[in-house]
PyMOL Python script that loads the backbone (N, CA, C, O; Angstrom):
from pymol import cmd

cmd.read_pdbstr("""\
ATOM      1  N   MET A   1      16.894 -44.609   6.161  1.00  0.00           N
ATOM      2  CA  MET A   1      17.598 -43.672   7.285  1.00  0.00           C
ATOM      3  C   MET A   1      17.721 -42.609   6.755  1.00  0.00           C
ATOM      4  O   MET A   1      17.539 -41.606   7.444  1.00  0.00           O
ATOM      5  N   LYS A   2      18.055 -42.481   5.413  1.00  0.00           N
ATOM      6  CA  LYS A   2      18.112 -41.145   4.808  1.00  0.00           C
ATOM      7  C   LYS A   2      17.263 -40.117   4.906  1.00  0.00           C
ATOM      8  O   LYS A   2      17.379 -38.938   5.239  1.00  0.00           O
ATOM      9  N   ASN A   3      15.977 -41.121   4.381  1.00  0.00           N
ATOM     10  CA  ASN A   3      15.174 -39.958   4.395  1.00  0.00           C
ATOM     11  C   ASN A   3      14.168 -39.757   5.324  1.00  0.00           C
ATOM     12  O   ASN A   3      13.036 -39.350   5.060  1.00  0.00           O
ATOM     13  N   ILE A   4      14.612 -40.056   6.448  1.00  0.00           N
ATOM     14  CA  ILE A   4      14.110 -39.907   7.771  1.00  0.00           C
ATOM     15  C   ILE A   4      14.972 -38.306   7.949  1.00  0.00           C
ATOM     16  O   ILE A   4      14.511 -37.175   7.796  1.00  0.00           O
ATOM     17  N   ILE A   5      16.156 -38.673   8.268  1.00  0.00           N
ATOM     18  CA  ILE A   5      17.122 -37.268   8.299  1.00  0.00           C
ATOM     19  C   ILE A   5      16.777 -36.223   7.732  1.00  0.00           C
ATOM     20  O   ILE A   5      16.723 -35.146   8.325  1.00  0.00           O
ATOM     21  N   ALA A   6      16.349 -36.454   5.879  1.00  0.00           N
ATOM     22  CA  ALA A   6      16.189 -35.254   5.268  1.00  0.00           C
ATOM     23  C   ALA A   6      14.921 -34.676   5.932  1.00  0.00           C
ATOM     24  O   ALA A   6      14.831 -33.529   6.371  1.00  0.00           O
ATOM     25  N   GLY A   7      13.878 -35.691   5.948  1.00  0.00           N
ATOM     26  CA  GLY A   7      12.297 -35.084   6.426  1.00  0.00           C
ATOM     27  C   GLY A   7      12.141 -34.372   7.796  1.00  0.00           C
ATOM     28  O   GLY A   7      11.140 -33.730   8.114  1.00  0.00           O
ATOM     29  N   VAL A   8      13.523 -34.603   8.774  1.00  0.00           N
ATOM     30  CA  VAL A   8      13.804 -33.782   9.656  1.00  0.00           C
ATOM     31  C   VAL A   8      14.648 -32.433   9.378  1.00  0.00           C
ATOM     32  O   VAL A   8      14.251 -31.293   9.619  1.00  0.00           O
ATOM     33  N   ILE A   9      15.573 -32.701   8.966  1.00  0.00           N
ATOM     34  CA  ILE A   9      16.138 -31.489   8.370  1.00  0.00           C
ATOM     35  C   ILE A   9      14.756 -30.597   7.762  1.00  0.00           C
ATOM     36  O   ILE A   9      14.434 -29.632   8.454  1.00  0.00           O
ATOM     37  N   ALA A  10      14.026 -30.835   6.661  1.00  0.00           N
ATOM     38  CA  ALA A  10      13.194 -29.877   5.984  1.00  0.00           C
ATOM     39  C   ALA A  10      12.308 -29.786   7.018  1.00  0.00           C
ATOM     40  O   ALA A  10      11.895 -28.626   7.007  1.00  0.00           O
ATOM     41  N   LEU A  11      11.640 -30.588   8.181  1.00  0.00           N
ATOM     42  CA  LEU A  11      10.875 -29.680   9.244  1.00  0.00           C
ATOM     43  C   LEU A  11      11.415 -28.706   9.758  1.00  0.00           C
ATOM     44  O   LEU A  11      10.823 -27.627   9.767  1.00  0.00           O
ATOM     45  N   VAL A  12      12.495 -28.827  10.235  1.00  0.00           N
ATOM     46  CA  VAL A  12      13.325 -27.791  10.811  1.00  0.00           C
ATOM     47  C   VAL A  12      13.492 -26.518  10.353  1.00  0.00           C
ATOM     48  O   VAL A  12      13.400 -25.525  11.075  1.00  0.00           O
ATOM     49  N   ILE A  13      13.789 -26.497   8.928  1.00  0.00           N
ATOM     50  CA  ILE A  13      14.068 -25.405   8.233  1.00  0.00           C
ATOM     51  C   ILE A  13      12.716 -24.747   7.720  1.00  0.00           C
ATOM     52  O   ILE A  13      12.756 -23.591   7.298  1.00  0.00           O
ATOM     53  N   GLY A  14      11.399 -25.522   7.746  1.00  0.00           N
ATOM     54  CA  GLY A  14      10.012 -25.557   7.674  1.00  0.00           C
ATOM     55  C   GLY A  14      10.057 -24.322   8.850  1.00  0.00           C
ATOM     56  O   GLY A  14      10.141 -23.120   8.598  1.00  0.00           O
ATOM     57  N   PHE A  15       9.991 -24.833   9.966  1.00  0.00           N
ATOM     58  CA  PHE A  15       9.847 -24.127  11.000  1.00  0.00           C
ATOM     59  C   PHE A  15      10.872 -22.800  11.121  1.00  0.00           C
ATOM     60  O   PHE A  15      10.384 -21.670  11.139  1.00  0.00           O
ATOM     61  N   PHE A  16      11.886 -22.946  11.178  1.00  0.00           N
ATOM     62  CA  PHE A  16      12.330 -21.735  11.071  1.00  0.00           C
ATOM     63  C   PHE A  16      12.099 -20.649  10.226  1.00  0.00           C
ATOM     64  O   PHE A  16      12.015 -19.491  10.635  1.00  0.00           O
ATOM     65  N   ALA A  17      11.982 -21.029   8.915  1.00  0.00           N
ATOM     66  CA  ALA A  17      11.221 -20.052   7.809  1.00  0.00           C
ATOM     67  C   ALA A  17       9.962 -19.857   8.341  1.00  0.00           C
ATOM     68  O   ALA A  17       9.755 -18.653   8.192  1.00  0.00           O
ATOM     69  N   LEU A  18       8.882 -20.421   8.945  1.00  0.00           N
ATOM     70  CA  LEU A  18       7.989 -20.127   9.378  1.00  0.00           C
ATOM     71  C   LEU A  18       7.789 -19.244  10.437  1.00  0.00           C
ATOM     72  O   LEU A  18       6.991 -18.324  10.614  1.00  0.00           O
ATOM     73  N   THR A  19       8.659 -19.710  11.082  1.00  0.00           N
ATOM     74  CA  THR A  19       8.868 -18.343  12.825  1.00  0.00           C
ATOM     75  C   THR A  19       9.502 -17.275  11.865  1.00  0.00           C
ATOM     76  O   THR A  19       8.647 -16.389  11.878  1.00  0.00           O
ATOM     77  N   PHE A  20      10.362 -16.917  11.164  1.00  0.00           N
ATOM     78  CA  PHE A  20      10.903 -15.940  10.268  1.00  0.00           C
ATOM     79  C   PHE A  20       9.822 -15.368  10.326  1.00  0.00           C
ATOM     80  O   PHE A  20       9.497 -14.673  11.289  1.00  0.00           O
ATOM     81  N   ALA A  21       9.145 -15.552   9.379  1.00  0.00           N
ATOM     82  CA  ALA A  21       8.159 -15.110   8.779  1.00  0.00           C
ATOM     83  C   ALA A  21       7.292 -14.530   9.298  1.00  0.00           C
ATOM     84  O   ALA A  21       6.943 -13.391   8.987  1.00  0.00           O
ATOM     85  N   THR A  22       6.677 -15.383  10.394  1.00  0.00           N
ATOM     86  CA  THR A  22       5.415 -14.400  11.565  1.00  0.00           C
ATOM     87  C   THR A  22       6.119 -13.486  12.115  1.00  0.00           C
ATOM     88  O   THR A  22       5.557 -12.446  12.462  1.00  0.00           O
ATOM     89  N   VAL A  23       7.427 -13.655  12.310  1.00  0.00           N
ATOM     90  CA  VAL A  23       8.202 -12.429  13.361  1.00  0.00           C
ATOM     91  C   VAL A  23       8.154 -11.005  12.360  1.00  0.00           C
ATOM     92  O   VAL A  23       7.993  -9.837  12.713  1.00  0.00           O
ATOM     93  N   MET A  24       8.310 -11.444  11.297  1.00  0.00           N
ATOM     94  CA  MET A  24       8.766 -10.138  10.327  1.00  0.00           C
ATOM     95  C   MET A  24       7.195  -9.749  10.239  1.00  0.00           C
ATOM     96  O   MET A  24       6.882  -8.709  10.819  1.00  0.00           O
ATOM     97  N   GLY A  25       6.266 -10.409   9.635  1.00  0.00           N
ATOM     98  CA  GLY A  25       4.848  -9.922   9.779  1.00  0.00           C
ATOM     99  C   GLY A  25       4.273  -9.081  10.982  1.00  0.00           C
ATOM    100  O   GLY A  25       3.698  -7.993  11.028  1.00  0.00           O
ATOM    101  N   LEU A  26       4.528  -9.707  11.633  1.00  0.00           N
ATOM    102  CA  LEU A  26       4.221  -8.837  13.074  1.00  0.00           C
ATOM    103  C   LEU A  26       4.981  -7.679  13.165  1.00  0.00           C
ATOM    104  O   LEU A  26       4.399  -6.630  13.438  1.00  0.00           O
ATOM    105  N   THR A  27       5.842  -7.684  13.034  1.00  0.00           N
ATOM    106  CA  THR A  27       6.922  -6.577  12.995  1.00  0.00           C
ATOM    107  C   THR A  27       6.341  -5.497  12.099  1.00  0.00           C
ATOM    108  O   THR A  27       5.999  -4.390  12.517  1.00  0.00           O
ATOM    109  N   MET A  28       6.256  -5.882  10.884  1.00  0.00           N
ATOM    110  CA  MET A  28       5.591  -4.952   9.639  1.00  0.00           C
ATOM    111  C   MET A  28       4.141  -4.650  10.406  1.00  0.00           C
ATOM    112  O   MET A  28       3.826  -3.504  10.087  1.00  0.00           O
ATOM    113  N   ALA A  29       3.551  -4.985  10.925  1.00  0.00           N
ATOM    114  CA  ALA A  29       2.037  -4.603  11.089  1.00  0.00           C
ATOM    115  C   ALA A  29       2.129  -3.914  12.070  1.00  0.00           C
ATOM    116  O   ALA A  29       1.438  -2.917  11.863  1.00  0.00           O
ATOM    117  N   LEU A  30       2.832  -3.838  13.546  1.00  0.00           N
ATOM    118  CA  LEU A  30       3.592  -2.917  14.596  1.00  0.00           C
ATOM    119  C   LEU A  30       3.776  -1.457  13.872  1.00  0.00           C
ATOM    120  O   LEU A  30       3.180  -0.408  14.114  1.00  0.00           O
ATOM    121  N   VAL A  31       4.804  -1.736  12.895  1.00  0.00           N
ATOM    122  CA  VAL A  31       4.959  -0.265  12.324  1.00  0.00           C
ATOM    123  C   VAL A  31       4.359   0.323  11.994  1.00  0.00           C
ATOM    124  O   VAL A  31       4.365   1.496  12.369  1.00  0.00           O
ATOM    125  N   ALA A  32       3.186  -0.306  10.789  1.00  0.00           N
ATOM    126  CA  ALA A  32       2.384   0.348  10.406  1.00  0.00           C
ATOM    127  C   ALA A  32       1.271   1.009  11.077  1.00  0.00           C
ATOM    128  O   ALA A  32       0.711   2.087  10.874  1.00  0.00           O
ATOM    129  N   LEU A  33       1.062  -0.116  12.109  1.00  0.00           N
ATOM    130  CA  LEU A  33       0.017   0.512  13.147  1.00  0.00           C
ATOM    131  C   LEU A  33       0.566   1.954  13.710  1.00  0.00           C
ATOM    132  O   LEU A  33      -0.219   2.881  13.911  1.00  0.00           O
ATOM    133  N   ILE A  34       2.255   2.093  13.996  1.00  0.00           N
ATOM    134  CA  ILE A  34       2.468   2.992  14.771  1.00  0.00           C
ATOM    135  C   ILE A  34       2.447   4.388  13.780  1.00  0.00           C
ATOM    136  O   ILE A  34       2.346   5.574  14.094  1.00  0.00           O
ATOM    137  N   ALA A  35       2.567   3.825  12.642  1.00  0.00           N
ATOM    138  CA  ALA A  35       3.177   5.004  11.547  1.00  0.00           C
ATOM    139  C   ALA A  35       1.607   5.474  10.908  1.00  0.00           C
ATOM    140  O   ALA A  35       1.763   6.342  10.050  1.00  0.00           O
ATOM    141  N   GLN A  36       0.530   5.204  11.065  1.00  0.00           N
ATOM    142  CA  GLN A  36      -0.629   5.242  10.549  1.00  0.00           C
ATOM    143  C   GLN A  36      -0.956   6.908  10.727  1.00  0.00           C
ATOM    144  O   GLN A  36      -0.963   7.683   9.770  1.00  0.00           O
ATOM    145  N   PRO A  37      -1.172   7.229  11.868  1.00  0.00           N
ATOM    146  CA  PRO A  37      -1.438   8.376  12.493  1.00  0.00           C
ATOM    147  C   PRO A  37      -0.742   9.384  11.584  1.00  0.00           C
ATOM    148  O   PRO A  37      -1.491  10.039  10.859  1.00  0.00           O
ATOM    149  N   PHE A  38       0.522   9.607  11.507  1.00  0.00           N
ATOM    150  CA  PHE A  38       1.508  10.197  10.954  1.00  0.00           C
ATOM    151  C   PHE A  38       1.080  10.620   9.612  1.00  0.00           C
ATOM    152  O   PHE A  38       0.977  11.725   9.079  1.00  0.00           O
ATOM    153  N   LEU A  39       0.809   9.137   9.137  1.00  0.00           N
ATOM    154  CA  LEU A  39       0.695   9.431   7.660  1.00  0.00           C
ATOM    155  C   LEU A  39      -0.672   9.836   7.081  1.00  0.00           C
ATOM    156  O   LEU A  39      -0.987  10.025   5.906  1.00  0.00           O
ATOM    157  N   LYS A  40      -1.463   9.926   8.302  1.00  0.00           N
ATOM    158  CA  LYS A  40      -3.015  10.333   7.759  1.00  0.00           C
ATOM    159  C   LYS A  40      -2.508  11.690   7.834  1.00  0.00           C
ATOM    160  O   LYS A  40      -2.664  12.387   6.831  1.00  0.00           O
ATOM    161  N   ARG A  41      -1.876  12.231   8.939  1.00  0.00           N
ATOM    162  CA  ARG A  41      -1.758  13.686   9.483  1.00  0.00           C
ATOM    163  C   ARG A  41      -0.977  14.343   7.855  1.00  0.00           C
ATOM    164  O   ARG A  41      -1.451  15.215   7.128  1.00  0.00           O
ATOM    165  N   LYS A  42       0.059  13.726   7.703  1.00  0.00           N
ATOM    166  CA  LYS A  42       0.972  14.478   6.228  1.00  0.00           C
ATOM    167  C   LYS A  42      -0.204  13.965   4.960  1.00  0.00           C
ATOM    168  O   LYS A  42      -0.024  14.460   3.847  1.00  0.00           O
ATOM    169  N   LEU A  43      -1.015  13.292   5.081  1.00  0.00           N
ATOM    170  CA  LEU A  43      -1.567  12.977   3.592  1.00  0.00           C
ATOM    171  C   LEU A  43      -2.572  13.955   3.762  1.00  0.00           C
ATOM    172  O   LEU A  43      -2.803  14.622   2.754  1.00  0.00           O
ATOM    173  N   ALA A  44      -3.323  14.253   4.916  1.00  0.00           N
ATOM    174  CA  ALA A  44      -4.294  15.408   5.337  1.00  0.00           C
ATOM    175  C   ALA A  44      -3.953  16.596   4.551  1.00  0.00           C
ATOM    176  O   ALA A  44      -4.667  17.025   3.645  1.00  0.00           O
ATOM    177  N   LYS A  45      -2.373  17.336   5.078  1.00  0.00           N
ATOM    178  CA  LYS A  45      -2.150  18.008   4.885  1.00  0.00           C
ATOM    179  C   LYS A  45      -1.696  18.624   3.347  1.00  0.00           C
ATOM    180  O   LYS A  45      -1.806  19.700   2.761  1.00  0.00           O
ATOM    181  N   GLN A  46      -1.146  17.342   3.074  1.00  0.00           N
ATOM    182  CA  GLN A  46      -0.645  17.395   1.351  1.00  0.00           C
ATOM    183  C   GLN A  46      -2.152  17.787   0.648  1.00  0.00           C
ATOM    184  O   GLN A  46      -2.279  18.852   0.044  1.00  0.00           O
ATOM    185  N   TYR A  47      -3.189  16.896   0.777  1.00  0.00           N
ATOM    186  CA  TYR A  47      -4.578  17.308   0.357  1.00  0.00           C
ATOM    187  C   TYR A  47      -5.074  18.880   0.360  1.00  0.00           C
ATOM    188  O   TYR A  47      -5.399  19.565  -0.609  1.00  0.00           O
ATOM    189  N   ALA A  48      -5.042  19.134   1.358  1.00  0.00           N
ATOM    190  CA  ALA A  48      -5.538  20.425   1.679  1.00  0.00           C
ATOM    191  C   ALA A  48      -4.740  21.496   1.019  1.00  0.00           C
ATOM    192  O   ALA A  48      -5.387  22.420   0.525  1.00  0.00           O
ATOM    193  N   THR A  49      -3.155  21.531   0.909  1.00  0.00           N
ATOM    194  CA  THR A  49      -2.471  22.283   0.620  1.00  0.00           C
ATOM    195  C   THR A  49      -2.912  22.274  -1.583  1.00  0.00           C
ATOM    196  O   THR A  49      -3.016  23.131  -2.461  1.00  0.00           O
ATOM    197  N   PHE A  50      -2.990  21.190  -1.518  1.00  0.00           N
ATOM    198  CA  PHE A  50      -3.086  20.875  -2.982  1.00  0.00           C
ATOM    199  C   PHE A  50      -4.515  21.509  -3.751  1.00  0.00           C
ATOM    200  O   PHE A  50      -4.472  21.861  -4.930  1.00  0.00           O
ATOM    201  N   TYR A  51      -5.586  21.589  -3.050  1.00  0.00           N
ATOM    202  CA  TYR A  51      -6.542  21.679  -3.244  1.00  0.00           C
ATOM    203  C   TYR A  51      -6.820  23.036  -3.058  1.00  0.00           C
ATOM    204  O   TYR A  51      -7.715  23.596  -3.691  1.00  0.00           O
ATOM    205  N   ALA A  52      -5.900  23.782  -1.982  1.00  0.00           N
ATOM    206  CA  ALA A  52      -6.251  25.230  -1.595  1.00  0.00           C
ATOM    207  C   ALA A  52      -5.448  26.255  -3.046  1.00  0.00           C
ATOM    208  O   ALA A  52      -5.891  27.285  -3.554  1.00  0.00           O
ATOM    209  N   GLY A  53      -4.371  25.611  -3.338  1.00  0.00           N
ATOM    210  CA  GLY A  53      -3.802  26.253  -4.540  1.00  0.00           C
ATOM    211  C   GLY A  53      -4.505  25.708  -5.816  1.00  0.00           C
ATOM    212  O   GLY A  53      -4.263  26.325  -6.853  1.00  0.00           O
ATOM    213  N   ASN A  54      -5.375  24.596  -5.890  1.00  0.00           N
ATOM    214  CA  ASN A  54      -5.824  24.497  -7.591  1.00  0.00           C
ATOM    215  C   ASN A  54      -7.107  24.247  -6.972  1.00  0.00           C
ATOM    216  O   ASN A  54      -7.247  23.182  -6.372  1.00  0.00           O
ATOM    217  N   PRO A  55      -8.352  25.320  -7.046  1.00  0.00           N
ATOM    218  CA  PRO A  55      -9.805  25.473  -6.878  1.00  0.00           C
ATOM    219  C   PRO A  55      -9.996  24.435  -7.975  1.00  0.00           C
ATOM    220  O   PRO A  55     -10.316  23.315  -7.577  1.00  0.00           O
ATOM    221  N   GLU A  56      -9.845  24.624  -9.384  1.00  0.00           N
ATOM    222  CA  GLU A  56     -10.442  23.900 -10.128  1.00  0.00           C
ATOM    223  C   GLU A  56     -10.553  22.253  -9.904  1.00  0.00           C
ATOM    224  O   GLU A  56     -11.431  21.470 -10.268  1.00  0.00           O
ATOM    225  N   ALA A  57      -9.575  22.081  -9.316  1.00  0.00           N
ATOM    226  CA  ALA A  57      -9.631  20.150  -9.063  1.00  0.00           C
ATOM    227  C   ALA A  57     -10.385  19.730  -7.941  1.00  0.00           C
ATOM    228  O   ALA A  57     -10.615  18.551  -7.672  1.00  0.00           O
ATOM    229  N   SER A  58     -10.931  21.132  -7.010  1.00  0.00           N
ATOM    230  CA  SER A  58     -11.627  20.509  -6.062  1.00  0.00           C
ATOM    231  C   SER A  58     -13.150  20.526  -6.533  1.00  0.00           C
ATOM    232  O   SER A  58     -13.812  19.628  -6.013  1.00  0.00           O
ATOM    233  N   SER A  59     -13.865  21.382  -7.434  1.00  0.00           N
ATOM    234  CA  SER A  59     -14.995  21.209  -8.068  1.00  0.00           C
ATOM    235  C   SER A  59     -15.212  20.261  -9.039  1.00  0.00           C
ATOM    236  O   SER A  59     -16.125  20.380  -9.856  1.00  0.00           O
ATOM    237  N   GLY A  60     -14.329  19.179  -9.018  1.00  0.00           N
ATOM    238  CA  GLY A  60     -14.397  18.170 -10.269  1.00  0.00           C
ATOM    239  C   GLY A  60     -14.186  18.267 -11.247  1.00  0.00           C
ATOM    240  O   GLY A  60     -14.593  17.353 -11.963  1.00  0.00           O
ATOM    241  N   GLN A  61     -13.547  19.231 -11.802  1.00  0.00           N
ATOM    242  CA  GLN A  61     -13.485  19.881 -12.927  1.00  0.00           C
ATOM    243  C   GLN A  61     -12.062  19.313 -13.208  1.00  0.00           C
ATOM    244  O   GLN A  61     -11.191  20.034 -12.720  1.00  0.00           O
ATOM    245  N   GLY A  62     -11.587  18.212 -13.864  1.00  0.00           N
ATOM    246  CA  GLY A  62      -9.882  17.999 -14.110  1.00  0.00           C
ATOM    247  C   GLY A  62      -9.922  18.562 -15.380  1.00  0.00           C
ATOM    248  O   GLY A  62     -10.819  18.922 -16.143  1.00  0.00           O
ATOM    249  N   ARG A  63      -8.481  18.538 -15.405  1.00  0.00           N
ATOM    250  CA  ARG A  63      -7.447  19.162 -16.413  1.00  0.00           C
ATOM    251  C   ARG A  63      -6.930  18.060 -16.960  1.00  0.00           C
ATOM    252  O   ARG A  63      -6.415  17.069 -16.442  1.00  0.00           O
ATOM    253  N   VAL A  64      -7.243  18.518 -18.691  1.00  0.00           N
ATOM    254  CA  VAL A  64      -6.527  17.374 -19.463  1.00  0.00           C
ATOM    255  C   VAL A  64      -5.012  17.608 -19.751  1.00  0.00           C
ATOM    256  O   VAL A  64      -4.506  18.720 -19.600  1.00  0.00           O
ATOM    257  N   ILE A  65      -4.686  17.105 -19.945  1.00  0.00           N
ATOM    258  CA  ILE A  65      -2.499  17.121 -20.139  1.00  0.00           C
ATOM    259  C   ILE A  65      -2.845  17.047 -21.533  1.00  0.00           C
ATOM    260  O   ILE A  65      -2.764  18.073 -22.209  1.00  0.00           O
ATOM    261  N   GLU A  66      -3.244  15.893 -22.083  1.00  0.00           N
ATOM    262  CA  GLU A  66      -3.157  15.905 -23.658  1.00  0.00           C
ATOM    263  C   GLU A  66      -3.876  15.577 -24.167  1.00  0.00           C
ATOM    264  O   GLU A  66      -4.706  15.048 -23.429  1.00  0.00           O
ATOM    265  N   GLY A  67      -4.164  15.548 -25.274  1.00  0.00           N
ATOM    266  CA  GLY A  67      -5.602  15.121 -25.725  1.00  0.00           C
ATOM    267  C   GLY A  67      -6.734  15.879 -25.870  1.00  0.00           C
ATOM    268  O   GLY A  67      -6.468  17.058 -25.641  1.00  0.00           O
ATOM    269  N   GLU A  68      -7.970  15.690 -26.174  1.00  0.00           N
ATOM    270  CA  GLU A  68      -8.998  16.583 -25.949  1.00  0.00           C
ATOM    271  C   GLU A  68      -9.832  15.886 -25.009  1.00  0.00           C
ATOM    272  O   GLU A  68      -9.604  14.710 -24.724  1.00  0.00           O
ATOM    273  N   TYR A  69     -10.796  16.543 -24.502  1.00  0.00           N
ATOM    274  CA  TYR A  69     -11.892  16.323 -23.588  1.00  0.00           C
ATOM    275  C   TYR A  69     -12.953  15.917 -24.284  1.00  0.00           C
ATOM    276  O   TYR A  69     -13.436  16.976 -24.683  1.00  0.00           O
ATOM    277  N   GLU A  70     -13.631  15.028 -24.687  1.00  0.00           N
ATOM    278  CA  GLU A  70     -14.851  14.303 -24.830  1.00  0.00           C
ATOM    279  C   GLU A  70     -16.009  14.201 -24.381  1.00  0.00           C
ATOM    280  O   GLU A  70     -16.427  13.684 -25.417  1.00  0.00           O
ATOM    281  N   PRO A  71     -17.106  14.248 -23.597  1.00  0.00           N
ATOM    282  CA  PRO A  71     -18.121  13.901 -22.521  1.00  0.00           C
ATOM    283  C   PRO A  71     -18.565  12.624 -22.967  1.00  0.00           C
ATOM    284  O   PRO A  71     -18.791  12.458 -24.165  1.00  0.00           O
ATOM    285  N   VAL A  72     -18.733  11.599 -22.053  1.00  0.00           N
ATOM    286  CA  VAL A  72     -18.971  10.282 -22.400  1.00  0.00           C
ATOM    287  C   VAL A  72     -20.328  10.441 -23.016  1.00  0.00           C
ATOM    288  O   VAL A  72     -20.597   9.970 -24.121  1.00  0.00           O
ATOM    289  N   GLN A  73     -21.347  11.251 -22.130  1.00  0.00           N
ATOM    290  CA  GLN A  73     -22.674  11.156 -22.417  1.00  0.00           C
ATOM    291  C   GLN A  73     -22.979  11.624 -24.050  1.00  0.00           C
ATOM    292  O   GLN A  73     -23.918  11.171 -24.704  1.00  0.00           O
ATOM    293  N   ASN A  74     -22.064  12.544 -24.523  1.00  0.00           N
ATOM    294  CA  ASN A  74     -22.456  12.584 -26.070  1.00  0.00           C
ATOM    295  C   ASN A  74     -22.453  11.287 -26.942  1.00  0.00           C
ATOM    296  O   ASN A  74     -23.414  11.119 -27.692  1.00  0.00           O
ATOM    297  N   HIS A  75     -21.379  10.287 -26.906  1.00  0.00           N
ATOM    298  CA  HIS A  75     -21.728   9.060 -27.422  1.00  0.00           C
ATOM    299  C   HIS A  75     -23.209   8.727 -27.667  1.00  0.00           C
ATOM    300  O   HIS A  75     -23.974   8.758 -26.703  1.00  0.00           O
ATOM    301  N   LYS A  76     -23.570   8.476 -28.636  1.00  0.00           N
ATOM    302  CA  LYS A  76     -24.332   7.236 -28.873  1.00  0.00           C
ATOM    303  C   LYS A  76     -24.552   6.359 -29.602  1.00  0.00           C
ATOM    304  O   LYS A  76     -25.361   5.485 -29.290  1.00  0.00           O
TER     305      LYS A  76
END
""", "prot")
cmd.dss("prot")
cmd.show_as("cartoon", "prot")
cmd.util.cbc("prot")
cmd.orient("prot")
């Protein structure tokens, strides 16, 4: 009898946990779908601003902050 009651309690708690996880997941997915166009616009603006002020970054020529740059093709 004790095991049956414990099993029913476990099933009820599991059901509530699963329901909570589903509701939270659907809520987060909905928020992500709503926020996506705003984030894309903001990132595109930052991307354009960065490359407008840093012409060498758009040409594929990166800057080395520390150390020395040595092309990989020179290694044999």
